C-alpha positions, 0 to 999 in steps of 0.5 A, a space after each residue: 506483480 506478474 500474476 497476470 501478464 499484460 497484453 500491451 503497453 509498457 510498465 516500467 519500474 526503475 527504468 526496467 520493463 516489468 515483462 522482462 523481469 523475473 516474477 520474484 524481482 517484480 514482487 520485490 519492487 512492487 508489494 503491499 497490503 491486500 484486504 485478505 492479508 494474514 495476521 499470524 498467531 504470534 506477537 505484534 513484533 513478530 508480525 512486523 518482522 515478517 515484512 520482506 527485505 526492502 529496496 536495500 535488502 533489509 527492512 526499512 531503517 524506519 522501524 524494522 522489527 523494533 516497531 512501526 515506522 514513525 507516525 504509525 505508532 498507533 498500530 495497536 496501542 499495545 506493547 509489541 510483545 502482545 500476542 494477537 491470536 490467529 488472524 488477529 483475533 484479539 485485535 479490533 478490525 482497525 488495529 488489524 488493518 494498521 498492523 498489516 499496513 505497518 508491515 507493508 510500509 516496513 518492506 519499503 518497496 519502490 512501489 507500494 500498493 495498498 488495498 483499502 488501507 483505512 477499512 475498519 477505521 473510524 473517520 478521524 483515525 482513517 484521516 490520520 492514518 492516510 496522512 501517515 501513509 502519505 508522509 511515510 511514502 513521500 517520494 515514491 510511488 504509492 497506489 491506494 485502492 479505496 472506495 473512500 475518497 475522503 482524506 485523499 486531498 493531498 494525493 498527487 493524482 486520483 484515478 477513478 475507475 467508473 466503467 470500461 473505457 472510462 477513467 477520469 483522473 484528477 489532481 487536486 484543483 484540476 481534473 484531467 481526462 484519460 482517453 481510455 484505460 486498460 488493454 491497449 489504451 493510453 492516457 491523454 498527454 
């Protein structure tokens, strides 16, 4: 997202090298949900409306400020005009996480990065939400950063960061090693 420049290698989105793009363009192409994202003291609807314009200069037609994308209607199990309090004080941790997730999905970026998208959710809800995420992001790059691998069985590729220089990758039913990962390091073919 251009917060820290990469020293070697190449990162391309839509055929464009990221180091040659303006920071604002990179953040428009790559966006997501961080663990510390803020929920504002306003309604669920207004929090959803904060999603930045997506790939086509507008919020996703899959929801916009009217509500969450299909499959993510479990955002808060409350009316969209419900006040949520400062940082989601009137919501459970799981409801807050789902609201932030819906806001990230409404941005509809080409590359979506989600940091711990199921944190605070019970196992059944986490599985359902992961299914919703993968359905809503089919056909585009989605990076899920998580400590919990359950529910990732339908992911195209799983990369496990264990320690410097060690980064095994696997596809469902198949494991593939990486020579190295990080500064100046490349994947095995």
